[in-house]
N, C-alpha and C positions, 0 to 999 in steps of 0.2 A: 222621328229621328232616325236617320240612316245609320248604317253600320259604321261608316267612317267616323261620324259624329260620336257614336257610342264608344268607339275605341279611343277617340281624342279625350273623352271624359273619364275613361277607365284608369284606375290608379296604376295599373301595370303598364299601360300603353301611352298615357298622357305625355305629350312632349316629343313623341317619335316623329320622324320626318314623314311627310305625306306619302312618299313612295313606299315606305316601310308599312304604313297603315294600309295602303292599298294591297300589299302582299298578304297582309294578315286577313283582310276581308274575304279573300278567296278561301280561307281555311275555316270560316265561321258557318255555323248553322244555328238557327233559332231553336228554342225549346221552351216548354212550360211545364210546370209542376204544381200540383194542388197543395194546399196548406197541409202540413203534417208529413209530407213525402220525405223519405230519406233519399237524397240524391246520390250519395255514396256513404260507405261506412269506413271508419278507421280500419286500416289494414287491407283494404281492397287494392287490387291493381289500379294504379292511377292512369287512366286513359284520356281524360279530357280536363282542360282548364275551362273555367266558367267566369263570365262576366255577368253580374246581376243587372238587368235592365229595369225590372220592376219587382217590388216586394222586399221581404227580409228573410235572410237565411242565417240560422245559428250554426256556429261551428262547435262541436261537442267532442268531449273525450270521456272515457270511463276511467275514473281514478280508482286505484286498488291500493288503499293505504296499508292494508293488512292482507296477507296472502289467503287466509281462510274466511274472509268476509266478502260479501257480494260487492261488486263494483258500484261506485257512485257516479251516475251520469252528471257531468258538469259542463255548463255553457262557458265557453272561453271567449268567444268573439261574436258579434252580430255584424253581418255584412249587409250594407245598404246599396241602393242604386249606384252603379259605377264601381262597386267593389269587386275584387277578383277572389276566387277560391278555387281549390283543387290545383294549386301551384305545383304539387307533386308530379303532375303529369309532364313537367319539363325539367324536373330534377331527379337524379338517380337517388334511391333505387326504384323510383316510379311506383311508390306505394303511398296511399293517402294517409297522412299523419293524424287526421281528425275526421269526424263524421260531419256531414252537412245535411241539415234538416230545414225544411221550409217552415217559417213561422206564419207566413201568409201565402196566398197564391203567388207564384213567382214566374217571371219570364227571364230567360238567360240567352246569351250568346255562348255557344259551346265550341271550343277549339280542340281538335284532335291533338293530343300531345305529341305523337310521333311526327305529324305533319309540320307542326310548329317547330320542333327540334330540327327537322330537316331544313326548313327555311332559315333557321338560325345558323345552321352549319354552312348553308349555301351562301349566305350573306352575313359575314362575320361582324359587320358594324351593327346589323340588326341584332345578332346574338348577344353582342357585348351590352347593347342598350337594355335589352329585355332582362339579361341576367343582372345587371347593375340595379335595375328597379326591382327585380325579384329579391335580391339580397336585402334591400331597404324594407320591402314588405314583410319578409320573414323576420327581420330583426325587430321591427315594430311589433309584430304579433308575439314574439317571444318576450319582449319587455312587458307588454300588456298581460300576458299569461303569468309571468313571474309576480307582477303587482297583485293580480287577483288571487293567486295562490297564497302569497305571503301576507296579505292584508286580511284574508277571510278564512276560507276553509282550511288552509294549511295550519294556521294557528289553532283552530278548533280541533283538528285531528291530533295535533301534537299534545294538546291538553288531555285528550282522551287517552292517548298512549301512555301519558305519565300519570294517569289516574286522577287528574285535576277535574273539578266540577266545571260545567259549561257556564 
C-alpha cells in the first residue's frame, strides 16, 4: 500500500482532498519499532505525529492517586492499523500527554510536527480539516479514558482511600 492510500485510511486524514494528501506525503518518513519499544514518553517534547501501518501500540499514562505512593502504569488506548498517535506534535504546548509503547513489532509513518503545522498554516483549508479531525480524535480518546477510569480503577482507588475493602 502506498503512502497516499495509507493516509486515506488513517483516522486523522481520511476524507481529505487528494491534493492535501499529496502535500502530506511529502512530509512522511517510514519507521519501524520492535515489540516493547517506547516510541515516546509522557512529558517528552512532541516532535512527530505517527500513523500506525502495522502492529499495535498502547497509549499509557502513570496514575498517581496518592502523592506518596508509586505511580500506577495504566493502559488507556490501543492503537491499531490506521490509527494516529502523537497528536501533541501539532497542538500546543507540543508535549506528549501519554506514552506510546509497542505491543508488537510495528511500522509507522512519521510526520514532523513542525513541518505539518507549517503546511497547515500555508494552506488554511488543510489546517482547518486536520484540526477538525484532531478535535474529534481527542474528544473520543477523552471519552474512552473517562469511561475506563470511572468504570474500573477509579472506583477501586476511591474505595481504598475511603478504607473500604476491595
